[in-house]
C-alpha positions in Angstrom: 103.5 108.4 38.9 103.9 105.3 41.5 102.3 104.1 44.2 101.7 100.9 46.5 98.8 98.6 46.5 100.7 96.8 49.1 103.4 96.4 51.7 105.7 94.6 49.1 103.9 95.4 45.3 103.4 98.8 43.4 101.9 100.0 40.2 103.7 102.8 37.9 101.7 104.5 35.4 103.5 106.0 32.7 104.1 108.4 29.9 107.4 108.8 27.6 108.0 110.9 24.7 111.5 111.8 23.1 113.3 111.5 19.9 117.0 110.3 19.2 119.5 111.2 16.5 122.5 110.0 15.0 123.8 113.5 13.9 125.2 115.7 16.9 123.2 118.4 16.0 119.3 117.2 16.4 116.9 117.8 13.7 113.9 119.3 15.1 111.7 118.8 12.5 111.3 115.0 13.1 108.1 114.1 15.2 108.6 113.0 18.8 108.0 109.4 19.3 105.5 108.7 22.6 104.8 105.5 24.3 102.6 104.9 27.3 102.5 102.0 29.8 102.5 100.1 33.3 104.5 98.7 35.6 104.5 96.2 38.2 106.8 96.5 41.2 107.8 94.0 43.9 109.9 95.9 46.6 112.5 93.6 48.0 115.6 94.5 50.4 117.9 94.9 47.4 115.6 97.1 45.5 112.0 97.0 43.7 112.1 94.3 41.3 110.5 96.1 38.0 108.1 94.4 35.0 107.0 97.1 32.8 105.0 96.7 29.4 104.8 99.4 27.0 103.5 100.3 23.7 104.0 102.9 21.5 101.2 105.9 21.2 103.0 107.1 17.8 103.6 103.5 16.1 105.4 104.1 12.8 106.0 101.1 10.6 108.3 98.0 11.8 107.7 99.3 15.8 106.6 96.5 17.8 103.2 96.7 18.9 104.3 96.5 22.8 107.6 95.9 24.6 108.5 94.5 28.0 111.1 95.3 30.3 112.7 93.6 33.4 115.0 95.2 36.0 116.2 95.5 39.5 116.4 98.9 41.1 115.0 102.3 40.8 114.6 103.6 36.6 115.9 106.7 37.8 
């Protein structure tokens, strides 16, 4: 969900789920990994400057407690 809180500022709460496989044939017995976070958008003439903070909801051993992502332009 994306919404603006000011002319050049937006907020983006999100939930993401998925999995990745080494084998070309997926093993659907593996658990889906889920994460959630919130993003801040600063809208520029070149596209939005994105700052996202996310955390895994289905955390496994070795996973970080959070991740920070910075980007320019739409994510999708």
